[in-house]
C-alpha positions in Angstrom: 144.1 97.2 190.0 147.6 98.5 190.4 150.0 98.8 193.4 151.4 102.0 194.8 154.9 102.3 196.3 153.7 100.9 199.6 152.3 97.9 198.0 148.6 98.8 198.5 146.2 98.1 195.8 145.1 101.1 193.8 142.1 101.4 191.5 143.4 102.6 188.1 140.3 101.8 186.1 139.4 105.5 185.9 142.6 106.2 184.0 141.4 106.5 180.3 144.6 107.8 178.8 146.1 105.5 176.2 149.8 104.6 176.5 151.7 106.6 173.9 155.4 106.7 173.4 155.2 110.4 172.4 153.7 111.2 175.7 155.6 108.6 177.6 157.2 109.8 180.9 160.3 107.7 180.2 160.9 109.3 176.8 160.5 112.8 178.4 162.8 111.8 181.3 165.5 110.8 178.8 164.9 114.0 176.8 165.3 116.0 180.0 168.4 114.2 181.0 169.9 114.8 177.6 168.7 118.4 177.7 166.8 118.2 174.5 163.6 120.0 173.9 162.8 120.0 170.2 160.1 117.8 168.8 162.6 116.3 166.4 165.0 115.3 169.1 162.2 113.8 171.3 160.9 111.9 168.2 164.4 110.6 167.6 164.6 109.3 171.2 161.2 107.8 170.8 162.2 106.1 167.5 165.3 104.7 169.1 163.5 103.3 172.1 160.5 101.8 170.3 162.3 98.9 168.6 164.2 98.0 171.8 160.9 97.9 173.8 159.1 95.9 171.1 162.0 93.4 170.8 162.4 93.1 174.6 158.7 92.4 175.1 158.8 89.9 172.2 161.7 88.1 173.8 159.7 87.8 177.1 156.8 86.1 175.2 154.3 88.5 176.7 151.7 88.7 173.8 149.3 90.9 175.7 151.9 93.5 176.5 153.2 93.4 172.9 149.6 93.9 171.6 149.1 96.8 174.0 152.3 98.6 173.0 151.7 98.0 169.3 148.0 99.0 169.2 148.3 102.0 171.6 151.3 103.6 170.0 150.9 102.3 166.4 154.6 101.3 166.6 156.1 100.0 163.4 157.0 96.3 163.8 159.5 96.6 160.9 161.8 98.8 162.9 165.0 97.2 163.9 167.3 97.3 166.9 171.1 98.0 166.9 171.7 94.6 165.4 169.2 95.0 162.6 166.7 92.6 164.1 163.0 93.2 164.0 160.5 91.7 166.4 160.1 88.9 163.9 163.8 88.0 164.2 163.5 88.0 168.0 160.4 85.8 167.9 162.1 83.3 165.7 165.3 83.1 167.7 164.8 83.6 171.4 162.5 80.8 172.4 159.8 82.5 170.5 156.2 81.5 171.1 153.8 80.3 168.4 151.3 82.9 169.6 153.8 85.8 169.2 154.8 84.6 165.8 151.2 84.3 164.7 150.5 87.8 165.9 153.5 89.4 164.3 153.1 87.6 161.0 149.4 88.7 160.9 150.5 92.4 161.0 151.8 94.5 158.1 155.4 93.3 158.5 158.2 92.5 156.1 158.5 88.7 156.5 161.8 88.6 154.4 163.6 91.5 156.2 167.3 90.7 156.8 169.2 91.5 159.9 172.7 93.0 160.0 174.2 89.5 159.4 172.0 89.1 156.3 169.7 86.5 158.0 165.9 86.5 157.8 163.5 85.4 160.5 162.9 82.2 158.4 166.7 81.4 158.5 166.8 82.0 162.2 163.8 79.7 162.9 165.3 77.0 160.7 168.7 77.3 162.4 167.0 77.1 165.8 165.2 73.9 164.7 161.8 75.6 165.3 159.7 73.7 162.7 156.5 75.2 164.2 157.7 78.7 163.6 159.1 77.9 160.2 155.7 76.5 159.2 154.0 79.8 160.3 156.5 81.9 158.4 156.2 79.8 155.2 152.4 79.8 155.4 152.4 83.6 155.7 154.6 83.9 152.7 158.2 84.2 153.9 160.7 83.1 151.3 164.1 84.8 152.1 166.5 82.8 154.1 169.8 84.7 154.0 171.7 87.1 151.8 174.0 85.8 149.1 177.1 87.4 150.6 
């Protein structure tokens, strides 16, 4: 059930269309506002928004929404935001949940990816004192901590 603008419950079970960033009304609204129409430009908007959405959902700790976005749009969890952080960095730094970390580390994801400051998710979890997240990352094979620079 969903709610309409008046707050009434609406049966949305008949809606079979999968969520897709390429058909997303938000992406199309941004494209319209920017007055872009080519597939390449729309794809660029999509590619820019996807990491922000994934990282925002990861920061909220909403595992079900993260799974839904990832599975329905086949979003690349290795994509990074403007600070070079992947979802794994966010999960290890912003009060990340064990469940989110387990999910992310079970996906095809670069466990040793460094952010713009040269820090890995493992470094971030260690720095945050999150032994539970450190244990998950090490168990899954993470080795990089930070760059040499």
